[in-house]
N, CA and C atoms as an extended XYZ file, in Angstrom:
279
Properties=species:S:1:pos:R:3:atomname:S:1:resname:S:1:resid:I:1 pbc="F F F"
N        29.582      -25.810       20.359 N   MET     1
C        30.415      -26.595       21.240 CA  MET     1
C        31.033      -27.783       20.523 C   MET     1
N        30.455      -28.194       19.397 N   HIS     2
C        30.947      -29.402       18.749 CA  HIS     2
C        32.402      -29.295       18.288 C   HIS     2
N        32.931      -28.053       18.178 N   GLU     3
C        34.343      -27.908       17.792 CA  GLU     3
C        35.280      -28.242       18.946 C   GLU     3
N        34.796      -28.129       20.194 N   VAL     4
C        35.689      -28.278       21.335 CA  VAL     4
C        35.344      -29.436       22.269 C   VAL     4
N        34.153      -30.042       22.112 N   THR     5
C        33.774      -31.141       22.996 CA  THR     5
C        32.729      -32.028       22.339 C   THR     5
N        32.683      -33.266       22.758 N   LEU     6
C        31.646      -34.182       22.296 CA  LEU     6
C        30.434      -34.159       23.221 C   LEU     6
N        30.507      -33.395       24.307 N   VAL     7
C        29.454      -33.355       25.324 CA  VAL     7
C        28.138      -32.866       24.751 C   VAL     7
N        28.173      -31.798       23.946 N   ALA     8
C        26.936      -31.205       23.410 CA  ALA     8
C        27.269      -30.309       22.235 C   ALA     8
N        26.245      -30.012       21.441 N   ASP     9
C        26.409      -29.057       20.346 CA  ASP     9
C        26.284      -27.624       20.847 C   ASP     9
N        25.418      -27.417       21.850 N   TYR    10
C        25.167      -26.077       22.384 CA  TYR    10
C        25.108      -26.115       23.894 C   TYR    10
N        25.699      -25.102       24.526 N   PHE    11
C        25.515      -24.823       25.938 CA  PHE    11
C        24.751      -23.515       26.037 C   PHE    11
N        23.766      -23.472       26.897 N   VAL    12
C        23.104      -22.224       27.265 CA  VAL    12
C        23.481      -21.977       28.716 C   VAL    12
N        24.004      -20.787       28.998 N   ILE    13
C        24.445      -20.453       30.349 CA  ILE    13
C        23.655      -19.243       30.813 C   ILE    13
N        22.939      -19.415       31.932 N   ALA    14
C        22.081      -18.344       32.448 CA  ALA    14
C        22.353      -18.121       33.928 C   ALA    14
N        22.058      -16.899       34.381 N   SER    15
C        22.228      -16.541       35.781 CA  SER    15
C        20.896      -16.201       36.415 C   SER    15
N        20.834      -16.407       37.740 N   ALA    16
C        19.655      -16.050       38.525 CA  ALA    16
C        20.133      -15.395       39.817 C   ALA    16
N        19.253      -14.622       40.424 N   SER    17
C        19.621      -13.903       41.649 CA  SER    17
C        19.673      -14.789       42.886 C   SER    17
N        18.898      -15.878       42.892 N   ASN    18
C        18.838      -16.746       44.067 CA  ASN    18
C        18.379      -18.137       43.646 C   ASN    18
N        18.364      -19.083       44.593 N   VAL    19
C        18.028      -20.472       44.261 CA  VAL    19
C        16.578      -20.627       43.811 C   VAL    19
N        15.691      -19.794       44.312 N   ILE    20
C        14.291      -19.863       43.868 CA  ILE    20
C        14.196      -19.503       42.386 C   ILE    20
N        14.926      -18.487       41.968 N   GLN    21
C        14.934      -18.121       40.554 CA  GLN    21
C        15.597      -19.187       39.697 C   GLN    21
N        16.644      -19.824       40.228 N   VAL    22
C        17.284      -20.921       39.484 CA  VAL    22
C        16.247      -21.988       39.170 C   VAL    22
N        15.485      -22.387       40.185 N   GLN    23
C        14.457      -23.410       39.998 CA  GLN    23
C        13.355      -22.942       39.048 C   GLN    23
N        12.935      -21.696       39.184 N   SER    24
C        11.877      -21.158       38.317 CA  SER    24
C        12.307      -21.122       36.860 C   SER    24
N        13.539      -20.702       36.620 N   ILE    25
C        14.054      -20.672       35.245 CA  ILE    25
C        14.141      -22.092       34.696 C   ILE    25
N        14.658      -23.019       35.495 N   ALA    26
C        14.767      -24.412       35.050 CA  ALA    26
C        13.391      -24.981       34.722 C   ALA    26
N        12.415      -24.730       35.580 N   ASP    27
C        11.054      -25.211       35.330 CA  ASP    27
C        10.481      -24.616       34.052 C   ASP    27
N        10.717      -23.314       33.830 N   ALA    28
C        10.199      -22.647       32.629 CA  ALA    28
C        10.858      -23.199       31.367 C   ALA    28
N        12.150      -23.473       31.428 N   VAL    29
C        12.847      -24.059       30.277 CA  VAL    29
C        12.275      -25.440       29.984 C   VAL    29
N        12.107      -26.245       31.020 N   GLU    30
C        11.538      -27.583       30.830 CA  GLU    30
C        10.154      -27.512       30.202 C   GLU    30
N         9.298      -26.636       30.719 N   GLU    31
C         7.941      -26.502       30.190 CA  GLU    31
C         7.951      -26.062       28.729 C   GLU    31
N         8.755      -25.055       28.419 N   SER    32
C         8.808      -24.543       27.046 CA  SER    32
C         9.314      -25.595       26.070 C   SER    32
N        10.366      -26.293       26.450 N   LEU    33
C        10.913      -27.302       25.550 CA  LEU    33
C        10.003      -28.514       25.450 C   LEU    33
N         9.291      -28.847       26.523 N   ALA    34
C         8.312      -29.938       26.450 CA  ALA    34
C         7.193      -29.577       25.483 C   ALA    34
N         6.729      -28.325       25.523 N   GLU    35
C         5.698      -27.867       24.587 CA  GLU    35
C         6.194      -27.925       23.145 C   GLU    35
N         7.514      -27.748       22.969 N   ALA    36
C         8.108      -27.803       21.628 CA  ALA    36
C         8.403      -29.240       21.194 C   ALA    36
N         8.135      -30.202       22.089 N   GLY    37
C         8.317      -31.600       21.727 CA  GLY    37
C         9.585      -32.247       22.231 C   GLY    37
N        10.397      -31.522       22.992 N   ALA    38
C        11.633      -32.095       23.522 CA  ALA    38
C        11.339      -32.847       24.816 C   ALA    38
N        12.065      -33.925       25.015 N   SER    39
C        11.943      -34.647       26.278 CA  SER    39
C        13.208      -34.404       27.094 C   SER    39
N        13.085      -34.415       28.397 N   LEU    40
C        14.216      -34.144       29.276 CA  LEU    40
C        14.848      -35.451       29.724 C   LEU    40
N        16.014      -35.786       29.196 N   PRO    41
C        16.639      -37.028       29.616 CA  PRO    41
C        17.260      -36.949       31.016 C   PRO    41
N        17.728      -35.749       31.444 N   ARG    42
C        18.379      -35.666       32.752 CA  ARG    42
C        18.342      -34.242       33.285 C   ARG    42
N        18.022      -34.132       34.591 N   ARG    43
C        18.072      -32.859       35.306 CA  ARG    43
C        18.950      -33.062       36.525 C   ARG    43
N        19.962      -32.234       36.654 N   ILE    44
C        20.889      -32.325       37.777 CA  ILE    44
C        20.738      -31.051       38.604 C   ILE    44
N        20.507      -31.207       39.884 N   GLY    45
C        20.323      -30.072       40.785 CA  GLY    45
C        18.964      -30.162       41.440 C   GLY    45
N        18.961      -30.159       42.747 N   GLY    46
C        17.719      -30.319       43.492 CA  GLY    46
C        17.013      -29.010       43.778 C   GLY    46
N        16.061      -29.085       44.697 N   ALA    47
C        15.195      -27.954       45.004 CA  ALA    47
C        15.943      -26.752       45.581 C   ALA    47
N        17.079      -26.971       46.211 N   HIS    48
C        17.830      -25.862       46.818 CA  HIS    48
C        19.188      -25.672       46.149 C   HIS    48
N        19.290      -26.115       44.916 N   ALA    49
C        20.573      -26.067       44.202 CA  ALA    49
C        20.891      -24.654       43.735 C   ALA    49
N        22.164      -24.335       43.756 N   HIS    50
C        22.651      -23.059       43.237 CA  HIS    50
C        23.011      -23.175       41.760 C   HIS    50
N        22.914      -24.413       41.230 N   TRP    51
C        23.240      -24.671       39.828 CA  TRP    51
C        22.390      -25.845       39.375 C   TRP    51
N        21.638      -25.642       38.315 N   VAL    52
C        20.832      -26.708       37.726 CA  VAL    52
C        21.311      -26.927       36.303 C   VAL    52
N        21.441      -28.186       35.925 N   VAL    53
C        21.815      -28.549       34.562 CA  VAL    53
C        20.652      -29.333       33.958 C   VAL    53
N        20.200      -28.885       32.794 N   LEU    54
C        19.178      -29.588       32.024 CA  LEU    54
C        19.873      -30.143       30.797 C   LEU    54
N        19.953      -31.462       30.711 N   ASP    55
C        20.711      -32.124       29.648 CA  ASP    55
C        19.748      -32.699       28.619 C   ASP    55
N        19.700      -32.057       27.460 N   TYR    56
C        18.853      -32.507       26.359 CA  TYR    56
C        19.673      -33.221       25.287 C   TYR    56
N        20.837      -33.698       25.634 N   GLY    57
C        21.688      -34.352       24.650 CA  GLY    57
C        22.542      -33.320       23.937 C   GLY    57
N        22.107      -32.876       22.780 N   GLY    58
C        22.850      -31.886       22.015 CA  GLY    58
C        22.788      -30.488       22.595 C   GLY    58
N        21.853      -30.254       23.487 N   LEU    59
C        21.680      -28.959       24.140 CA  LEU    59
C        21.764      -29.162       25.647 C   LEU    59
N        22.673      -28.435       26.299 N   VAL    60
C        22.804      -28.495       27.749 CA  VAL    60
C        22.592      -27.093       28.291 C   VAL    60
N        21.632      -26.963       29.210 N   VAL    61
C        21.292      -25.664       29.797 CA  VAL    61
C        21.834      -25.630       31.220 C   VAL    61
N        22.671      -24.630       31.506 N   HIS    62
C        23.231      -24.420       32.841 CA  HIS    62
C        22.576      -23.174       33.417 C   HIS    62
N        21.997      -23.289       34.605 N   ILE    63
C        21.379      -22.143       35.270 CA  ILE    63
C        22.036      -22.015       36.638 C   ILE    63
N        22.675      -20.875       36.884 N   PHE    64
C        23.467      -20.644       38.081 CA  PHE    64
C        22.928      -19.473       38.893 C   PHE    64
N        23.236      -19.473       40.200 N   THR    65
C        23.197      -18.206       40.916 CA  THR    65
C        24.428      -17.434       40.435 C   THR    65
N        24.417      -16.128       40.609 N   ALA    66
C        25.525      -15.296       40.117 CA  ALA    66
C        26.866      -15.724       40.726 C   ALA    66
N        26.849      -16.067       42.014 N   GLU    67
C        28.098      -16.466       42.684 CA  GLU    67
C        28.647      -17.769       42.097 C   GLU    67
N        27.776      -18.732       41.871 N   GLU    68
C        28.208      -20.013       41.301 CA  GLU    68
C        28.703      -19.835       39.872 C   GLU    68
N        28.019      -18.991       39.105 N   ARG    69
C        28.457      -18.759       37.726 CA  ARG    69
C        29.849      -18.155       37.694 C   ARG    69
N        30.102      -17.202       38.576 N   ALA    70
C        31.432      -16.582       38.631 CA  ALA    70
C        32.484      -17.602       39.076 C   ALA    70
N        32.129      -18.454       40.024 N   TYR    71
C        33.067      -19.450       40.537 CA  TYR    71
C        33.452      -20.465       39.458 C   TYR    71
N        32.460      -21.027       38.777 N   TYR    72
C        32.734      -22.067       37.779 CA  TYR    72
C        33.204      -21.501       36.447 C   TYR    72
N        32.777      -20.310       36.111 N   ASN    73
C        33.258      -19.582       34.930 CA  ASN    73
C        33.344      -20.469       33.681 C   ASN    73
N        32.216      -21.060       33.311 N   LEU    74
C        32.190      -21.948       32.139 CA  LEU    74
C        32.593      -21.238       30.855 C   LEU    74
N        32.350      -19.946       30.799 N   GLU    75
C        32.752      -19.202       29.604 CA  GLU    75
C        34.264      -19.268       29.401 C   GLU    75
N        35.026      -19.251       30.482 N   ARG    76
C        36.480      -19.378       30.377 CA  ARG    76
C        36.866      -20.811       30.026 C   ARG    76
N        36.216      -21.756       30.690 N   LEU    77
C        36.521      -23.167       30.473 CA  LEU    77
C        36.273      -23.591       29.026 C   LEU    77
N        35.160      -23.127       28.447 N   TRP    78
C        34.787      -23.489       27.083 CA  TRP    78
C        34.968      -22.310       26.130 C   TRP    78
N        35.903      -21.434       26.432 N   GLY    79
C        36.109      -20.198       25.679 CA  GLY    79
C        36.483      -20.372       24.218 C   GLY    79
N        36.946      -21.544       23.824 N   ASP    80
C        37.307      -21.763       22.424 CA  ASP    80
C        36.096      -22.060       21.545 C   ASP    80
N        34.945      -22.272       22.153 N   ALA    81
C        33.729      -22.560       21.380 CA  ALA    81
C        33.210      -21.280       20.726 C   ALA    81
N        32.485      -21.451       19.646 N   THR    82
C        31.887      -20.314       18.942 CA  THR    82
C        30.717      -19.780       19.744 C   THR    82
N        30.681      -18.472       19.960 N   LEU    83
C        29.573      -17.831       20.654 CA  LEU    83
C        28.436      -17.614       19.666 C   LEU    83
N        27.232      -18.036       20.048 N   VAL    84
C        26.066      -17.929       19.181 CA  VAL    84
C        25.096      -16.928       19.788 C   VAL    84
N        24.643      -15.995       19.001 N   ASN    85
C        23.668      -15.008       19.447 CA  ASN    85
C        22.307      -15.681       19.547 C   ASN    85
N        21.667      -15.605       20.705 N   ARG    86
C        20.403      -16.311       20.914 CA  ARG    86
C        19.304      -15.847       19.961 C   ARG    86
N        19.313      -14.604       19.531 N   GLN    87
C        18.286      -14.118       18.604 CA  GLN    87
C        18.353      -14.848       17.266 C   GLN    87
N        19.497      -15.368       16.918 N   ASP    88
C        19.656      -16.100       15.669 CA  ASP    88
C        19.011      -17.484       15.734 C   ASP    88
N        18.707      -17.947       16.947 N   TYR    89
C        18.183      -19.296       17.126 CA  TYR    89
C        16.904      -19.324       17.943 C   TYR    89
N        16.038      -18.363       17.741 N   GLN    90
C        14.774      -18.285       18.474 CA  GLN    90
C        13.901      -19.524       18.261 C   GLN    90
N        13.924      -20.109       17.090 N   ASN    91
C        13.020      -21.218       16.768 CA  ASN    91
C        13.770      -22.513       16.476 C   ASN    91
N        14.830      -22.790       17.238 N   VAL    92
C        15.632      -23.986       16.984 CA  VAL    92
C        14.815      -25.254       17.227 C   VAL    92
N        14.099      -25.322       18.340 N   LEU    93
C        13.332      -26.537       18.656 CA  LEU    93
C        11.905      -26.410       18.209 C   LEU    93
């Protein structure tokens, strides 16, 4: 992302089937990154949110319901950024 915005170096965009899954995925990401030593500076999206954003500074994680992901279409908005294969970055943190 650093080629197209100063907001973050990486965006992770994920989908969930419903708001409960959105929350579960967000909680799991927070737990995993906390175990890896990362601290969470900001979480946007409440208990019934269709979209949660976890802002780690250089890494921003977006978790959507499928409908919200299609509506906001961040891939189109940030389409000029380089796509990174997640398998290449399994141990980033």
